[in-house]
N, C-alpha and C positions, 0 to 999 in steps of 0.2 A: 542418520539424524543427529548423532552426537557431534559430527563436524559442524553442522549448522548451528547447534546450540553453543558450542565453544567459540565459534567466530562471533556469534551475537554477543557473547559475554565480553569479548575483547573490546567491544565498543560501548558496552552498557555503562551507564553512569547513574548516580542517584537521581531519583525523580526530582524535577525542579519544584520549588515551593509553589503552593497554590491549593487552597482548600476547595474541594469539590463537594457541593451540597449532597447530603443524604436524601434519597428519594423515598417517598411514601408509596405503598402499593396502590396502583391504579386499578380499581376493581373492574372497570369496563374493559381495559386492555387484557387483564388476566383472564377474564371470562371468555375471551376470544381464542385463547390458547387451546390446541387440541387436548383432549382428555388425558392422553398418555403423558403429555408434558406436565400438565397440572398435577397428575398423580405422582410423577417422579420428582417434581419440583426442581428440574434442572434442564439446561440447554447446553449442548456441546458446540463450541465455536472452534473452528480449525484455523491455524495460521501457518504461514510458509517459513517460519523460522526466524526471520528478521526483516523488518520494514520500518526502521526508526525514522522519525520519532513516534510513529503510530504503534508499531509492535517491536518491543525489545525483549528477546527471550534469553534467559541466562542458563548456565549449566544446571541449575536447580529446577529448570523448566518453569520458573516463575516468569510471567509476562507482565511487563509494565508498558507505559506509553499511552498516547492519546486514545488508541482503540481499546486498550484495556480499561481505561477510566470510563469511556463511554459504554462499554459492554457491562461493566459493573453497575453503572447507573441504570441501564436498561433492565438488568436482572432485578434490581431493587424495585423498579416500577412494575415488573411482571410478577414479583414475588417468587422468583426462581433463582437458583445458583447457576452462574455461568462457569462451565468447565472449559479449559483451553487445551487443545490437542495440537501438536506440532508435526508437520510433515515437511519433506524436503522439496521445495519448489512449488511454483504456481500451478503447474499441470497436475501434481498430486493433490493439491488443495481442491481444484475444480472437479477432478474425477471423484474425490472423496465425497463431495457434496452431491454430485450427480447420482452416485451409487446409494446414497442415503446413510453412509457411515457417519457423516457429520451433519448437523442440522443447518448450520450456517457458518459463514466467515464474516467477522466484523470488518476485516480488511483494513483499509479500503483497497478494493481491486478495481482496475480500470473497466469501465462500462463501454462495451462496443457492441454494435448490432450483431456481429457474428457470434459473440458470446451469449447474447440474449436468446439464442435458439434453445439453449439447454439450461439457462439460468435467468433469474430475475435479480436486478440490482437495486438496492435501496440506497440511492446516491445521497451523500451528505457532505462531500467536498468537491472542489474543482482543483485540478492539478496542471502542472506545466512540465515539459520534458527538456532537460538541459544536459550539459556535460560537466563532469568533474575532471579537472586536469591538474598537472603539476603547477606549482606556484609560478606565476609569470606567463603561463600558457605558452611554453616554448614552441609548440607545434602550430600555434596560431589557429586553433579551432574555434571560430567565432560564429559558425552556423553549421547546419547539417551538410550543406554543400561542401564545406571545407574539411569534412572528415576523410575525403579521399586521400589515400597514401598513408593512412594511420591505422594503428591497432586499437580497435574500439571494443571495450568490454561491455557486456550487456547481460541482464538476467534472462535466462532461458525461459521460453514459454510465454513471455509477456509481449505487450504491444510494441515496446521499444525495440525488441529483437526483430519483429517484422519490419519496422520502419528502417532500421539500420541495415538489414539484409537487402531491402529494396534499394537503398542508397548505394550499397556495394555493387549491385547489378548496374545501377546508373553510372557509377564511376567507370566500370569496365566498358559499358556501351559507348561512353563519351571519350574513351581512350585516355582517361586520367589514371594516375597511379592507383594501384589496387588498395581497397579498403579491407583490412583483415578483421573479421568479426570473431570475438572471443566470448562464447556463451558460458555462463556460470549459473549454478542452481540457486544462489542466494546473494543478497546485497553485500554482506561483509567480504566475501571472497572476491567479488567484482571490484570493490574499492581497494582491496589489498593489492590487486594486480596493477593498479595505477601507482600506488605508493611504492611498490617494489620495481616499478618501471617495466613490468612485463607488458603492460598496455599503456597507450598514450592518453586514453580518456575512458571514462565510464559514462554511458548514455542512459539516463534513467530519470525518474520523477524528481522534481526540484526539492520537495520536502525532505526525503531521506538524504539526498545529496548535500543539502544545507547542513544537516546534522553531522554527516560524515566529515565534511570540510571543517566544521567546528572542532571535531575530535582529532584532527590530523596535525595539530601543533604547527600550523603555518605551512605545511608541505603542499597543500592543495588549494584550489579556488574553483569557483563556478565559471563556466563559459557559455556563450550563446544564450544568455538570459534575455527574456523579452522577445524571442523569436518563435515562430510557429514550429519549426523543426519537425515538419512532417505531420503535425497533428492539428485537428480542428479543436473546438471546445472539448476538453477532456474531463469527464465526470468520473468520480470514483465512489464506491460505496460498499455496503455489506452485500453478501451474496447468499441467495437461497436457491434451491432447486426450482425449475420452471413451474409456475402455478402453485407453489407452496403457500398455504395460508399465513405462514410466518412472515412473508414479505410485507403484507399490509399491517401486521402487528408491530413489526420492527419500525415501519414508517411512522405509525402512530406514536410509538415510544420516542423516536428521535424528534418528532414534531413537538412532543411535550417537553423534551430537553431543550429545544430551541426556545420554546415559549417561556420556560421558567429560568432561563439564563445559564443552565448547566453546560449546554453545548459550547457557548462562548467561553465559559470559564475553563473548560478542558482545552479548547483550541488555543487560548491565550497562554495557558500554563506550559504548553509544549511548543510555543513559538509558531503556531500555525494560523495566525490571524488572516494571512493573505490567501488561505485555502478555503475559508468559510464561504458558504452559500446561504442566501437569505431563506430559501425554501427547499427542503429536501423533497425528493420525489423518486418514483420507481421508473427505471429504464429511461433516463433522461437523454441518453446518447442518441444522436441523429445518425443518418446514414453517412 
């Protein structure tokens, strides 16, 4: 875990300016919390170490970012303290929620039908998947199909890994140059592989890649923007165990943040206006 935290710190920066309104306790939402949560006055949210600009975890284990701001606002609405726990990678995050060790993840985590078998997703953003490449895009990667013959970094256990591995099989079946998949446990390590030229591109969500490109001092740029790149509509959200009453409570809290303008304030603060959705919901992903 220390490796994840230190890499996250390497890319962390001071939070951008932007005042997030303080929330008053919503008695109706608080009353819906399970008795043990109301008694302890806390919820434990798990994160995978780094998913900027949503989750930025430093060596001091302090978390900032859009998800941290939203989680804090939700905690204020529910009258509870949100505690953040960090694990290494998405697989550990999902298994920790399934086992009951953690109550939820603010994420956002990609909502897919296969994941809905063990989890419920409280979707509050829409995402797009693109490539981060060296400045000038020297390998000419302008679509998923053009990834053949290149070394592509990806975060292990995520949807992007499944898609890029399927593309690698397609490259081979069509007799095209081999696509080498490099799987890493966290986002910072993946982007560092491109900056150090161990990989030709990092295939991941547009929001964190935009952040990393901004932090790369002109070394990197985005590629294949505006393309489907193997995905249909991609919703992301908070995650709870399947059937947990916390799902509807989180949905009610996020709807309140949309209604009172806090959701928009947080998303704009972190440059995520293009990822906003007008109406959050549970398990919005289609087949």
